[in-house]
PQR file of N, CA, C, O and H, with PARSE charges and radii, in Angstrom:
ATOM      1  N   MET A   1      80.872  84.567 105.128 -0.4000 1.5000
ATOM      2  CA  MET A   1      82.061  84.955 105.037 -0.0000 2.0000
ATOM      3  C   MET A   1      82.652  85.255 103.691  0.5500 1.7000
ATOM      4  O   MET A   1      83.578  86.025 103.437 -0.5500 1.4000
ATOM      5  N   MET A   2      81.957  84.513 102.885 -0.4000 1.5000
ATOM      6  CA  MET A   2      82.764  84.822 101.382 -0.0000 2.0000
ATOM      7  C   MET A   2      82.330  86.374 100.902  0.5500 1.7000
ATOM      8  O   MET A   2      82.922  87.095 100.099 -0.5500 1.4000
ATOM      9  H   MET A   2      81.205  83.887 103.091  0.4000 1.0000
ATOM     10  N   LEU A   3      81.209  86.625 101.590 -0.4000 1.5000
ATOM     11  CA  LEU A   3      80.656  88.194 101.164 -0.0000 2.0000
ATOM     12  C   LEU A   3      81.422  89.299 101.430  0.5500 1.7000
ATOM     13  O   LEU A   3      81.301  90.350 100.800 -0.5500 1.4000
ATOM     14  H   LEU A   3      80.727  86.039 102.242  0.4000 1.0000
ATOM     15  N   THR A   4      82.376  89.092 102.522 -0.4000 1.5000
ATOM     16  CA  THR A   4      83.245  90.040 103.024 -0.0000 2.0000
ATOM     17  C   THR A   4      84.363  90.468 101.903  0.5500 1.7000
ATOM     18  O   THR A   4      85.111  91.439 102.016 -0.5500 1.4000
ATOM     19  H   THR A   4      82.474  88.239 103.034  0.4000 1.0000
ATOM     20  N   MET A   5      84.334  89.591 100.845 -0.4000 1.5000
ATOM     21  CA  MET A   5      84.932  89.998  99.739 -0.0000 2.0000
ATOM     22  C   MET A   5      84.317  91.083  99.193  0.5500 1.7000
ATOM     23  O   MET A   5      85.184  91.683  98.559 -0.5500 1.4000
ATOM     24  H   MET A   5      83.727  88.802 100.753  0.4000 1.0000
ATOM     25  N   LEU A   6      83.295  91.637  99.109 -0.4000 1.5000
ATOM     26  CA  LEU A   6      82.933  92.580  98.659 -0.0000 2.0000
ATOM     27  C   LEU A   6      83.212  93.907  99.283  0.5500 1.7000
ATOM     28  O   LEU A   6      82.771  94.992  98.904 -0.5500 1.4000
ATOM     29  H   LEU A   6      82.590  91.150  99.624  0.4000 1.0000
ATOM     30  N   VAL A   7      83.893  93.704 100.149 -0.4000 1.5000
ATOM     31  CA  VAL A   7      85.009  95.160 100.347 -0.0000 2.0000
ATOM     32  C   VAL A   7      86.050  95.532  99.531  0.5500 1.7000
ATOM     33  O   VAL A   7      86.778  96.469  99.860 -0.5500 1.4000
ATOM     34  H   VAL A   7      84.252  92.823 100.456  0.4000 1.0000
ATOM     35  N   ASP A   8      86.189  95.023  98.681 -0.4000 1.5000
ATOM     36  CA  ASP A   8      87.367  95.507  97.414 -0.0000 2.0000
ATOM     37  C   ASP A   8      86.442  96.133  96.770  0.5500 1.7000
ATOM     38  O   ASP A   8      87.046  96.703  95.862 -0.5500 1.4000
ATOM     39  H   ASP A   8      85.598  94.262  98.414  0.4000 1.0000
ATOM     40  N   VAL A   9      85.124  96.424  96.670 -0.4000 1.5000
ATOM     41  CA  VAL A   9      84.527  97.223  95.457 -0.0000 2.0000
ATOM     42  C   VAL A   9      84.943  98.756  95.598  0.5500 1.7000
ATOM     43  O   VAL A   9      84.697  99.646  94.784 -0.5500 1.4000
ATOM     44  H   VAL A   9      84.633  95.960  97.408  0.4000 1.0000
ATOM     45  N   ASP A  10      85.722  98.886  96.971 -0.4000 1.5000
ATOM     46  CA  ASP A  10      86.589 100.356  96.980 -0.0000 2.0000
ATOM     47  C   ASP A  10      87.831 100.427  95.961  0.5500 1.7000
ATOM     48  O   ASP A  10      88.443 101.485  95.813 -0.5500 1.4000
ATOM     49  H   ASP A  10      85.922  98.163  97.632  0.4000 1.0000
ATOM     50  N   HIS A  11      88.190  99.212  95.239 -0.4000 1.5000
ATOM     51  CA  HIS A  11      89.069  99.157  94.293 -0.0000 2.0000
ATOM     52  C   HIS A  11      88.608  99.859  93.173  0.5500 1.7000
ATOM     53  O   HIS A  11      89.515 100.450  92.587 -0.5500 1.4000
ATOM     54  H   HIS A  11      87.692  98.353  95.359  0.4000 1.0000
ATOM     55  N   LEU A  12      87.557  99.979  92.713 -0.4000 1.5000
ATOM     56  CA  LEU A  12      86.798 100.545  91.903 -0.0000 2.0000
ATOM     57  C   LEU A  12      86.974 102.149  91.543  0.5500 1.7000
ATOM     58  O   LEU A  12      87.070 102.737  90.466 -0.5500 1.4000
ATOM     59  H   LEU A  12      86.821  99.499  93.190  0.4000 1.0000
ATOM     60  N   LEU A  13      86.973 102.536  92.729 -0.4000 1.5000
ATOM     61  CA  LEU A  13      87.449 104.073  92.976 -0.0000 2.0000
ATOM     62  C   LEU A  13      88.851 104.614  92.907  0.5500 1.7000
ATOM     63  O   LEU A  13      89.148 105.800  92.759 -0.5500 1.4000
ATOM     64  H   LEU A  13      86.895 102.058  93.604  0.4000 1.0000
ATOM     65  N   ALA A  14      89.932 103.285  93.072 -0.4000 1.5000
ATOM     66  CA  ALA A  14      91.196 104.020  92.574 -0.0000 2.0000
ATOM     67  C   ALA A  14      91.558 104.005  90.823  0.5500 1.7000
ATOM     68  O   ALA A  14      91.068 103.355  89.900 -0.5500 1.4000
ATOM     69  H   ALA A  14      89.692 102.322  93.192  0.4000 1.0000
ATOM     70  N   ASP A  15      92.482 104.884  90.869 -0.4000 1.5000
ATOM     71  CA  ASP A  15      92.933 104.917  88.990 -0.0000 2.0000
ATOM     72  C   ASP A  15      94.265 104.844  89.293  0.5500 1.7000
ATOM     73  O   ASP A  15      94.911 105.592  90.027 -0.5500 1.4000
ATOM     74  H   ASP A  15      92.880 105.412  91.619  0.4000 1.0000
ATOM     75  N   PRO A  16      94.642 103.852  88.651 -0.5600 1.5000
ATOM     76  CA  PRO A  16      94.105 102.834  87.583  0.2800 2.0000
ATOM     77  C   PRO A  16      93.647 101.522  88.748  0.5500 1.7000
ATOM     78  O   PRO A  16      94.354 101.223  89.711 -0.5500 1.4000
ATOM     79  N   ILE A  17      92.263 100.817  88.395 -0.4000 1.5000
ATOM     80  CA  ILE A  17      91.683 100.073  88.952 -0.0000 2.0000
ATOM     81  C   ILE A  17      92.911  99.112  89.802  0.5500 1.7000
ATOM     82  O   ILE A  17      92.981  99.097  91.031 -0.5500 1.4000
ATOM     83  H   ILE A  17      91.689 101.060  87.613  0.4000 1.0000
ATOM     84  N   TYR A  18      93.839  98.333  88.899 -0.4000 1.5000
ATOM     85  CA  TYR A  18      94.313  97.449  89.447 -0.0000 2.0000
ATOM     86  C   TYR A  18      95.731  97.925  88.992  0.5500 1.7000
ATOM     87  O   TYR A  18      96.061  98.292  87.864 -0.5500 1.4000
ATOM     88  H   TYR A  18      93.782  98.345  87.901  0.4000 1.0000
ATOM     89  N   ASP A  19      96.668  97.815  90.379 -0.4000 1.5000
ATOM     90  CA  ASP A  19      98.307  98.210  90.015 -0.0000 2.0000
ATOM     91  C   ASP A  19      99.031  97.288  90.776  0.5500 1.7000
ATOM     92  O   ASP A  19      98.788  97.312  91.982 -0.5500 1.4000
ATOM     93  H   ASP A  19      96.399  97.516  91.294  0.4000 1.0000
ATOM     94  N   PRO A  20      99.910  96.430  90.355 -0.5600 1.5000
ATOM     95  CA  PRO A  20     100.032  95.460  91.143  0.2800 2.0000
ATOM     96  C   PRO A  20     101.367  95.756  92.078  0.5500 1.7000
ATOM     97  O   PRO A  20     101.804  94.885  92.830 -0.5500 1.4000
ATOM     98  N   ASN A  21     101.853  96.803  91.986 -0.4000 1.5000
ATOM     99  CA  ASN A  21     102.609  97.575  92.799 -0.0000 2.0000
ATOM    100  C   ASN A  21     102.397  98.380  93.776  0.5500 1.7000
ATOM    101  O   ASN A  21     103.218  99.070  94.380 -0.5500 1.4000
ATOM    102  H   ASN A  21     101.498  97.511  91.374  0.4000 1.0000
ATOM    103  N   ARG A  22     101.127  98.273  93.948 -0.4000 1.5000
ATOM    104  CA  ARG A  22      99.981  99.320  94.984 -0.0000 2.0000
ATOM    105  C   ARG A  22      99.702  98.316  96.339  0.5500 1.7000
ATOM    106  O   ARG A  22      99.181  97.219  96.140 -0.5500 1.4000
ATOM    107  H   ARG A  22     100.460  97.712  93.457  0.4000 1.0000
ATOM    108  N   CYS A  23      99.989  98.644  97.423 -0.4000 1.5000
ATOM    109  CA  CYS A  23      99.386  98.146  98.659 -0.0000 2.0000
ATOM    110  C   CYS A  23      97.825  98.571  98.877  0.5500 1.7000
ATOM    111  O   CYS A  23      97.471  99.709  98.568 -0.5500 1.4000
ATOM    112  H   CYS A  23     100.413  99.535  97.585  0.4000 1.0000
ATOM    113  N   SER A  24      97.151  97.884  99.272 -0.4000 1.5000
ATOM    114  CA  SER A  24      95.695  98.275  99.265 -0.0000 2.0000
ATOM    115  C   SER A  24      95.317  98.561 100.750  0.5500 1.7000
ATOM    116  O   SER A  24      94.280  99.133 101.084 -0.5500 1.4000
ATOM    117  H   SER A  24      97.438  96.960  99.524  0.4000 1.0000
ATOM    118  N   ILE A  25      96.334  98.068 101.657 -0.4000 1.5000
ATOM    119  CA  ILE A  25      96.299  98.391 103.128 -0.0000 2.0000
ATOM    120  C   ILE A  25      96.818 100.184 103.223  0.5500 1.7000
ATOM    121  O   ILE A  25      97.862 100.705 102.831 -0.5500 1.4000
ATOM    122  H   ILE A  25      97.177  97.603 101.385  0.4000 1.0000
ATOM    123  N   GLY A  26      95.909 100.645 103.737 -0.4000 1.5000
ATOM    124  CA  GLY A  26      96.149 102.215 103.817 -0.0000 2.0000
ATOM    125  C   GLY A  26      95.770 103.062 102.603  0.5500 1.7000
ATOM    126  O   GLY A  26      95.667 104.268 102.828 -0.5500 1.4000
ATOM    127  H   GLY A  26      95.061 100.222 104.056  0.4000 1.0000
ATOM    128  N   PHE A  27      95.523 102.602 101.234 -0.4000 1.5000
ATOM    129  CA  PHE A  27      95.272 103.299 100.407 -0.0000 2.0000
ATOM    130  C   PHE A  27      93.523 103.476 100.054  0.5500 1.7000
ATOM    131  O   PHE A  27      92.941 104.556  99.950 -0.5500 1.4000
ATOM    132  H   PHE A  27      95.607 101.623 101.051  0.4000 1.0000
ATOM    133  N   HIS A  28      92.971 102.254  99.925 -0.4000 1.5000
ATOM    134  CA  HIS A  28      91.648 102.201  99.571 -0.0000 2.0000
ATOM    135  C   HIS A  28      90.942 102.557 100.722  0.5500 1.7000
ATOM    136  O   HIS A  28      91.391 102.135 101.788 -0.5500 1.4000
ATOM    137  H   HIS A  28      93.444 101.377 100.009  0.4000 1.0000
ATOM    138  N   PRO A  29      89.751 103.365 100.738 -0.5600 1.5000
ATOM    139  CA  PRO A  29      88.754 103.618 101.758  0.2800 2.0000
ATOM    140  C   PRO A  29      88.472 102.614 102.798  0.5500 1.7000
ATOM    141  O   PRO A  29      88.779 102.768 103.980 -0.5500 1.4000
ATOM    142  N   LEU A  30      87.895 101.613 102.330 -0.4000 1.5000
ATOM    143  CA  LEU A  30      87.867 100.449 103.310 -0.0000 2.0000
ATOM    144  C   LEU A  30      88.600  99.452 103.768  0.5500 1.7000
ATOM    145  O   LEU A  30      88.202  98.416 104.301 -0.5500 1.4000
ATOM    146  H   LEU A  30      87.645 101.488 101.370  0.4000 1.0000
ATOM    147  N   HIS A  31      90.199  99.953 103.443 -0.4000 1.5000
ATOM    148  CA  HIS A  31      91.156  99.218 103.934 -0.0000 2.0000
ATOM    149  C   HIS A  31      92.049 100.022 104.686  0.5500 1.7000
ATOM    150  O   HIS A  31      93.267  99.849 104.656 -0.5500 1.4000
ATOM    151  H   HIS A  31      90.522 100.794 103.010  0.4000 1.0000
ATOM    152  N   ARG A  32      91.443 100.958 105.406 -0.4000 1.5000
ATOM    153  CA  ARG A  32      92.503 102.242 106.009 -0.0000 2.0000
ATOM    154  C   ARG A  32      92.298 101.500 107.716  0.5500 1.7000
ATOM    155  O   ARG A  32      91.405 100.691 107.970 -0.5500 1.4000
ATOM    156  H   ARG A  32      90.453 101.099 105.430  0.4000 1.0000
ATOM    157  N   LEU A  33      93.220 101.939 108.630 -0.4000 1.5000
ATOM    158  CA  LEU A  33      93.251 101.776 109.813 -0.0000 2.0000
ATOM    159  C   LEU A  33      92.027 101.903 110.853  0.5500 1.7000
ATOM    160  O   LEU A  33      91.763 101.138 111.780 -0.5500 1.4000
ATOM    161  H   LEU A  33      93.946 102.595 108.423  0.4000 1.0000
ATOM    162  N   PRO A  34      91.245 103.250 110.394 -0.5600 1.5000
ATOM    163  CA  PRO A  34      90.087 103.106 111.373  0.2800 2.0000
ATOM    164  C   PRO A  34      88.758 102.284 110.873  0.5500 1.7000
ATOM    165  O   PRO A  34      87.747 102.238 111.574 -0.5500 1.4000
ATOM    166  N   MET A  35      88.837 101.736 109.789 -0.4000 1.5000
ATOM    167  CA  MET A  35      87.967 100.951 109.081 -0.0000 2.0000
ATOM    168  C   MET A  35      88.491  99.456 109.599  0.5500 1.7000
ATOM    169  O   MET A  35      87.558  98.662 109.720 -0.5500 1.4000
ATOM    170  H   MET A  35      89.657 101.773 109.219  0.4000 1.0000
ATOM    171  N   ILE A  36      89.847  98.901 109.940 -0.4000 1.5000
ATOM    172  CA  ILE A  36      90.431  97.921 110.355 -0.0000 2.0000
ATOM    173  C   ILE A  36      89.931  97.655 111.730  0.5500 1.7000
ATOM    174  O   ILE A  36      89.546  96.582 112.194 -0.5500 1.4000
ATOM    175  H   ILE A  36      90.605  99.546 109.842  0.4000 1.0000
ATOM    176  N   ILE A  37      90.008  98.870 112.323 -0.4000 1.5000
ATOM    177  CA  ILE A  37      89.577  98.519 114.015 -0.0000 2.0000
ATOM    178  C   ILE A  37      88.128  98.426 114.023  0.5500 1.7000
ATOM    179  O   ILE A  37      87.622  97.554 114.729 -0.5500 1.4000
ATOM    180  H   ILE A  37      90.321  99.742 111.946  0.4000 1.0000
ATOM    181  N   GLY A  38      87.572  99.004 113.513 -0.4000 1.5000
ATOM    182  CA  GLY A  38      85.899  98.991 112.960 -0.0000 2.0000
ATOM    183  C   GLY A  38      85.642  97.288 112.734  0.5500 1.7000
ATOM    184  O   GLY A  38      84.903  96.685 113.512 -0.5500 1.4000
ATOM    185  H   GLY A  38      87.982  99.713 112.939  0.4000 1.0000
ATOM    186  N   TYR A  39      86.229  96.689 111.762 -0.4000 1.5000
ATOM    187  CA  TYR A  39      86.007  95.181 111.880 -0.0000 2.0000
ATOM    188  C   TYR A  39      86.569  94.585 113.023  0.5500 1.7000
ATOM    189  O   TYR A  39      86.006  93.569 113.429 -0.5500 1.4000
ATOM    190  H   TYR A  39      86.830  97.179 111.131  0.4000 1.0000
ATOM    191  N   LEU A  40      87.736  95.068 113.743 -0.4000 1.5000
ATOM    192  CA  LEU A  40      87.915  94.282 114.968 -0.0000 2.0000
ATOM    193  C   LEU A  40      86.689  94.351 115.920  0.5500 1.7000
ATOM    194  O   LEU A  40      86.397  93.450 116.707 -0.5500 1.4000
ATOM    195  H   LEU A  40      88.194  95.894 113.413  0.4000 1.0000
ATOM    196  N   ALA A  41      86.101  95.343 115.791 -0.4000 1.5000
ATOM    197  CA  ALA A  41      84.889  95.694 116.940 -0.0000 2.0000
ATOM    198  C   ALA A  41      83.966  94.847 116.762  0.5500 1.7000
ATOM    199  O   ALA A  41      83.437  94.363 117.763 -0.5500 1.4000
ATOM    200  H   ALA A  41      86.338  96.075 115.152  0.4000 1.0000
ATOM    201  N   LEU A  42      83.538  94.452 115.465 -0.4000 1.5000
ATOM    202  CA  LEU A  42      82.551  93.678 114.783 -0.0000 2.0000
ATOM    203  C   LEU A  42      82.792  92.372 115.461  0.5500 1.7000
ATOM    204  O   LEU A  42      81.828  91.890 116.056 -0.5500 1.4000
ATOM    205  H   LEU A  42      83.967  94.845 114.653  0.4000 1.0000
ATOM    206  N   CYS A  43      83.989  91.680 115.470 -0.4000 1.5000
ATOM    207  CA  CYS A  43      84.214  90.327 116.188 -0.0000 2.0000
ATOM    208  C   CYS A  43      83.619  90.229 117.674  0.5500 1.7000
ATOM    209  O   CYS A  43      83.178  89.114 117.953 -0.5500 1.4000
ATOM    210  H   CYS A  43      84.772  92.072 114.987  0.4000 1.0000
ATOM    211  N   VAL A  44      83.540  91.109 118.576 -0.4000 1.5000
ATOM    212  CA  VAL A  44      83.139  91.093 119.631 -0.0000 2.0000
ATOM    213  C   VAL A  44      81.705  91.041 119.984  0.5500 1.7000
ATOM    214  O   VAL A  44      81.360  90.638 121.095 -0.5500 1.4000
ATOM    215  H   VAL A  44      83.898  92.015 118.349  0.4000 1.0000
ATOM    216  N   PHE A  45      80.929  91.394 119.175 -0.4000 1.5000
ATOM    217  CA  PHE A  45      79.329  90.913 118.810 -0.0000 2.0000
ATOM    218  C   PHE A  45      78.970  89.809 118.377  0.5500 1.7000
ATOM    219  O   PHE A  45      79.455  89.407 117.320 -0.5500 1.4000
ATOM    220  H   PHE A  45      81.209  91.721 118.273  0.4000 1.0000
ATOM    221  N   SER A  46      78.093  89.089 119.037 -0.4000 1.5000
ATOM    222  CA  SER A  46      78.015  87.589 118.345 -0.0000 2.0000
ATOM    223  C   SER A  46      77.439  87.996 117.244  0.5500 1.7000
ATOM    224  O   SER A  46      78.144  87.753 116.265 -0.5500 1.4000
ATOM    225  H   SER A  46      77.699  89.416 119.897  0.4000 1.0000
ATOM    226  N   LYS A  47      76.312  88.586 116.961 -0.4000 1.5000
ATOM    227  CA  LYS A  47      75.441  89.180 115.840 -0.0000 2.0000
ATOM    228  C   LYS A  47      76.386  89.369 114.585  0.5500 1.7000
ATOM    229  O   LYS A  47      75.938  89.102 113.469 -0.5500 1.4000
ATOM    230  H   LYS A  47      75.739  88.783 117.757  0.4000 1.0000
ATOM    231  N   THR A  48      77.535  89.772 114.723 -0.4000 1.5000
ATOM    232  CA  THR A  48      78.322  90.350 113.711 -0.0000 2.0000
ATOM    233  C   THR A  48      79.632  89.870 113.931  0.5500 1.7000
ATOM    234  O   THR A  48      80.536  90.506 113.391 -0.5500 1.4000
ATOM    235  H   THR A  48      77.898  89.989 115.629  0.4000 1.0000
ATOM    236  N   ARG A  49      79.993  88.653 114.767 -0.4000 1.5000
ATOM    237  CA  ARG A  49      81.152  87.907 114.675 -0.0000 2.0000
ATOM    238  C   ARG A  49      81.768  87.840 113.461  0.5500 1.7000
ATOM    239  O   ARG A  49      82.695  88.484 112.969 -0.5500 1.4000
ATOM    240  H   ARG A  49      79.258  88.136 115.206  0.4000 1.0000
ATOM    241  N   TRP A  50      80.820  86.598 112.913 -0.4000 1.5000
ATOM    242  CA  TRP A  50      81.500  86.338 111.480 -0.0000 2.0000
ATOM    243  C   TRP A  50      81.834  86.987 110.398  0.5500 1.7000
ATOM    244  O   TRP A  50      82.774  86.689 109.660 -0.5500 1.4000
ATOM    245  H   TRP A  50      80.067  86.076 113.312  0.4000 1.0000
ATOM    246  N   LEU A  51      80.769  88.270 110.208 -0.4000 1.5000
ATOM    247  CA  LEU A  51      81.247  89.438 109.405 -0.0000 2.0000
ATOM    248  C   LEU A  51      82.632  89.835 109.828  0.5500 1.7000
ATOM    249  O   LEU A  51      83.511  89.779 108.968 -0.5500 1.4000
ATOM    250  H   LEU A  51      80.006  88.512 110.808  0.4000 1.0000
ATOM    251  N   GLY A  52      82.897  90.172 110.871 -0.4000 1.5000
ATOM    252  CA  GLY A  52      83.962  90.617 111.575 -0.0000 2.0000
ATOM    253  C   GLY A  52      85.185  89.804 111.154  0.5500 1.7000
ATOM    254  O   GLY A  52      86.139  90.225 110.498 -0.5500 1.4000
ATOM    255  H   GLY A  52      82.183  90.217 111.570  0.4000 1.0000
ATOM    256  N   LEU A  53      85.001  88.548 111.645 -0.4000 1.5000
ATOM    257  CA  LEU A  53      86.009  87.948 111.644 -0.0000 2.0000
ATOM    258  C   LEU A  53      86.567  87.714 109.743  0.5500 1.7000
ATOM    259  O   LEU A  53      87.773  87.639 109.511 -0.5500 1.4000
ATOM    260  H   LEU A  53      84.227  88.207 112.178  0.4000 1.0000
ATOM    261  N   GLY A  54      85.665  87.636 108.717 -0.4000 1.5000
ATOM    262  CA  GLY A  54      85.884  87.619 107.652 -0.0000 2.0000
ATOM    263  C   GLY A  54      86.619  88.845 107.278  0.5500 1.7000
ATOM    264  O   GLY A  54      87.656  88.850 106.614 -0.5500 1.4000
ATOM    265  H   GLY A  54      84.685  87.697 108.905  0.4000 1.0000
ATOM    266  N   LEU A  55      85.947  89.996 107.798 -0.4000 1.5000
ATOM    267  CA  LEU A  55      86.639  91.330 107.192 -0.0000 2.0000
ATOM    268  C   LEU A  55      88.156  91.182 107.761  0.5500 1.7000
ATOM    269  O   LEU A  55      89.100  91.667 107.137 -0.5500 1.4000
ATOM    270  H   LEU A  55      85.105  89.992 108.338  0.4000 1.0000
ATOM    271  N   VAL A  56      88.313  90.550 108.867 -0.4000 1.5000
ATOM    272  CA  VAL A  56      89.812  90.778 109.574 -0.0000 2.0000
ATOM    273  C   VAL A  56      90.797  89.704 108.928  0.5500 1.7000
ATOM    274  O   VAL A  56      92.005  89.926 109.010 -0.5500 1.4000
ATOM    275  H   VAL A  56      87.546  90.156 109.374  0.4000 1.0000
ATOM    276  N   ILE A  57      90.444  88.803 108.431 -0.4000 1.5000
ATOM    277  CA  ILE A  57      90.837  87.797 108.063 -0.0000 2.0000
ATOM    278  C   ILE A  57      91.413  88.453 106.332  0.5500 1.7000
ATOM    279  O   ILE A  57      92.469  88.297 105.720 -0.5500 1.4000
ATOM    280  H   ILE A  57      89.462  88.623 108.364  0.4000 1.0000
ATOM    281  N   HIS A  58      90.421  89.040 106.078 -0.4000 1.5000
ATOM    282  CA  HIS A  58      90.622  89.730 104.261 -0.0000 2.0000
ATOM    283  C   HIS A  58      91.895  90.565 104.532  0.5500 1.7000
ATOM    284  O   HIS A  58      92.981  90.429 103.967 -0.5500 1.4000
ATOM    285  H   HIS A  58      89.563  89.167 106.575  0.4000 1.0000
ATOM    286  N   MET A  59      91.554  91.494 105.542 -0.4000 1.5000
ATOM    287  CA  MET A  59      92.735  92.601 105.779 -0.0000 2.0000
ATOM    288  C   MET A  59      94.078  92.140 106.052  0.5500 1.7000
ATOM    289  O   MET A  59      95.052  92.760 105.623 -0.5500 1.4000
ATOM    290  H   MET A  59      90.673  91.605 106.000  0.4000 1.0000
ATOM    291  N   ALA A  60      94.210  90.837 106.904 -0.4000 1.5000
ATOM    292  CA  ALA A  60      95.440  90.061 106.867 -0.0000 2.0000
ATOM    293  C   ALA A  60      95.862  89.426 105.740  0.5500 1.7000
ATOM    294  O   ALA A  60      97.058  89.135 105.784 -0.5500 1.4000
ATOM    295  H   ALA A  60      93.419  90.334 107.253  0.4000 1.0000
ATOM    296  N   LEU A  61      95.443  89.195 105.013 -0.4000 1.5000
ATOM    297  CA  LEU A  61      95.700  88.734 103.840 -0.0000 2.0000
ATOM    298  C   LEU A  61      96.024  89.436 103.025  0.5500 1.7000
ATOM    299  O   LEU A  61      96.954  89.091 102.296 -0.5500 1.4000
ATOM    300  H   LEU A  61      94.472  89.432 104.977  0.4000 1.0000
ATOM    301  N   ASP A  62      95.393  90.667 102.843 -0.4000 1.5000
ATOM    302  CA  ASP A  62      95.938  91.793 102.193 -0.0000 2.0000
ATOM    303  C   ASP A  62      97.343  92.253 102.573  0.5500 1.7000
ATOM    304  O   ASP A  62      98.141  92.620 101.710 -0.5500 1.4000
ATOM    305  H   ASP A  62      94.638  90.947 103.435  0.4000 1.0000
ATOM    306  N   SER A  63      97.648  92.227 103.928 -0.4000 1.5000
ATOM    307  CA  SER A  63      98.519  92.846 104.163 -0.0000 2.0000
ATOM    308  C   SER A  63      99.645  92.225 104.284  0.5500 1.7000
ATOM    309  O   SER A  63     100.699  92.754 104.636 -0.5500 1.4000
ATOM    310  H   SER A  63      96.999  91.928 104.629  0.4000 1.0000
ATOM    311  N   ILE A  64      99.443  90.783 103.925 -0.4000 1.5000
ATOM    312  CA  ILE A  64     100.706  89.613 103.705 -0.0000 2.0000
ATOM    313  C   ILE A  64     100.894  89.723 102.298  0.5500 1.7000
ATOM    314  O   ILE A  64     102.030  89.425 101.928 -0.5500 1.4000
ATOM    315  H   ILE A  64      98.587  90.354 103.639  0.4000 1.0000
ATOM    316  N   ASP A  65     100.054  90.087 101.371 -0.4000 1.5000
ATOM    317  CA  ASP A  65     100.367  90.432 100.132 -0.0000 2.0000
ATOM    318  C   ASP A  65     100.954  91.693  99.873  0.5500 1.7000
ATOM    319  O   ASP A  65     101.810  91.684  98.989 -0.5500 1.4000
ATOM    320  H   ASP A  65      99.132  90.330 101.672  0.4000 1.0000
ATOM    321  N   CYS A  66     100.735  92.669 100.366 -0.4000 1.5000
ATOM    322  CA  CYS A  66     101.708  93.729 100.290 -0.0000 2.0000
ATOM    323  C   CYS A  66     102.845  93.416 100.815  0.5500 1.7000
ATOM    324  O   CYS A  66     103.793  93.995 100.285 -0.5500 1.4000
ATOM    325  H   CYS A  66     100.039  92.677 101.084  0.4000 1.0000
ATOM    326  N   GLN A  67     103.165  92.544 101.865 -0.4000 1.5000
ATOM    327  CA  GLN A  67     104.683  92.177 102.215 -0.0000 2.0000
ATOM    328  C   GLN A  67     105.171  91.674 101.209  0.5500 1.7000
ATOM    329  O   GLN A  67     106.228  92.150 100.794 -0.5500 1.4000
ATOM    330  H   GLN A  67     102.394  92.074 102.295  0.4000 1.0000
ATOM    331  N   VAL A  68     104.406  90.294 100.344 -0.4000 1.5000
ATOM    332  CA  VAL A  68     105.224  89.498  99.590 -0.0000 2.0000
ATOM    333  C   VAL A  68     105.910  90.419  98.459  0.5500 1.7000
ATOM    334  O   VAL A  68     107.083  90.589  98.128 -0.5500 1.4000
ATOM    335  H   VAL A  68     103.547  89.907 100.681  0.4000 1.0000
ATOM    336  N   ASN A  69     104.471  91.032  97.929 -0.4000 1.5000
ATOM    337  CA  ASN A  69     104.540  91.641  96.836 -0.0000 2.0000
ATOM    338  C   ASN A  69     105.663  93.223  96.343  0.5500 1.7000
ATOM    339  O   ASN A  69     106.286  93.516  95.322 -0.5500 1.4000
ATOM    340  H   ASN A  69     103.517  90.894  98.198  0.4000 1.0000
ATOM    341  N   THR A  70     105.459  93.878  97.635 -0.4000 1.5000
ATOM    342  CA  THR A  70     106.012  95.622  97.699 -0.0000 2.0000
ATOM    343  C   THR A  70     107.175  95.527  98.789  0.5500 1.7000
ATOM    344  O   THR A  70     108.062  96.380  98.825 -0.5500 1.4000
ATOM    345  H   THR A  70     104.953  93.640  98.464  0.4000 1.0000
ATOM    346  N   GLY A  71     107.141  94.702  99.469 -0.4000 1.5000
ATOM    347  CA  GLY A  71     108.001  94.660 100.828 -0.0000 2.0000
ATOM    348  C   GLY A  71     107.594  95.347 102.124  0.5500 1.7000
ATOM    349  O   GLY A  71     108.275  95.201 103.139 -0.5500 1.4000
ATOM    350  H   GLY A  71     106.420  94.009  99.440  0.4000 1.0000
ATOM    351  N   SER A  72     106.616  96.010 102.106 -0.4000 1.5000
ATOM    352  CA  SER A  72     105.906  97.037 103.261 -0.0000 2.0000
ATOM    353  C   SER A  72     104.590  96.275 103.444  0.5500 1.7000
ATOM    354  O   SER A  72     104.044  95.707 102.498 -0.5500 1.4000
ATOM    355  H   SER A  72     106.063  96.128 101.282  0.4000 1.0000
ATOM    356  N   TRP A  73     104.214  96.279 104.390 -0.4000 1.5000
ATOM    357  CA  TRP A  73     103.087  96.014 105.280 -0.0000 2.0000
ATOM    358  C   TRP A  73     101.890  96.950 105.030  0.5500 1.7000
ATOM    359  O   TRP A  73     100.779  96.420 105.025 -0.5500 1.4000
ATOM    360  H   TRP A  73     104.657  96.740 105.159  0.4000 1.0000
ATOM    361  N   ILE A  74     101.976  98.268 104.824 -0.4000 1.5000
ATOM    362  CA  ILE A  74     100.837  99.169 104.505 -0.0000 2.0000
ATOM    363  C   ILE A  74     101.372 100.250 103.643  0.5500 1.7000
ATOM    364  O   ILE A  74     102.558 100.544 103.793 -0.5500 1.4000
ATOM    365  H   ILE A  74     102.879  98.699 104.828  0.4000 1.0000
ATOM    366  N   ASN A  75     100.591 100.948 102.669 -0.4000 1.5000
ATOM    367  CA  ASN A  75     100.778 101.759 102.047 -0.0000 2.0000
ATOM    368  C   ASN A  75     101.434 103.155 102.585  0.5500 1.7000
ATOM    369  O   ASN A  75     101.635 104.084 101.804 -0.5500 1.4000
ATOM    370  H   ASN A  75      99.627 100.709 102.547  0.4000 1.0000
TER
END
């Protein structure tokens, strides 16, 4: 599940790479709704369940971070 943190590699595509006032949900390619739906679909299959669960947890934590830091759930 720790490998699911590699989903943040898409932050390297942003300019600037780090912006404390930017919500990653909806902004970065691997943090958009179609991808999140795909991560939820991974939870259905037993072979990919842990990967999907890790990615869903990651997106949930990013959403909470958005709410705490910017006051919105998505970008």
